[in-house]
N, C-alpha and C positions, 0 to 999 in steps of 0.2 A: 624329451627326457621321460623315462619311465622310472618311477621310484615307488617304494611302498612305505607305508607308515603303519607300524604295529603298536598297539597299546595293550599291555597285559595288566589289567586292573588287579588281578589276584596277587601279583608280586610287585606292583607299582613300578613297572619298567616300560620305557618307550624306545622303540627301535625305528630308525630310518634306514631303509634299504637293507634290513635284516629281519628275519622272522624269529630270531632267537637272541634278543638283547641280553648282554652280559652284565650291564650296569644300569643304573637308574635311567640314564639317557645314553643311547648307543647309536652312533652314526657310522655306517659302513660306506665310506667314500670321502670325498673332500669336504672340508668345512672352511667357509670364509667368514671371518668376523670383521665387519667394516668399522665399528666404532670402538668397543671396549670389551675385554674379556677379563672376568674376575675369577681367580682360582683360589679356593680356600683349602687349607690342609696341605698335603704334599703334592707337588706338581711333578709328574713323571712322564716320560715319553719312551716310545719304542718305535722302531722302524727298520726298514731294510737299507742297504747301501744306497746312497744317493738321496735319501730323504733327510730333512733337517727341520729343526724348530728354532726360530730366531726369537730370543726373549729380549724384550725392550722394557726397561723399568723407568718410571718417572716418579721421582720423589718430590713432594711439595711440602 
C-alpha cells in the first residue's frame, strides 16, 4: 500500500492520502474503526449511490 501523510502546521490540518486536507483531519480512502468512534456536534454523511453509513447507538 502506498499512502501519504500531510501535516500542515500553519493551518493545523492533517491529511491521509490527500495533499490538500479540507478539515482538521481528512482521510481520502476507507476508514475502519475497530472499537469506538465518538462524534461531537453534528454528524453528517455524503456519498454516492451504493455507499452507506450504518449508525448503531448504545444507551446505558
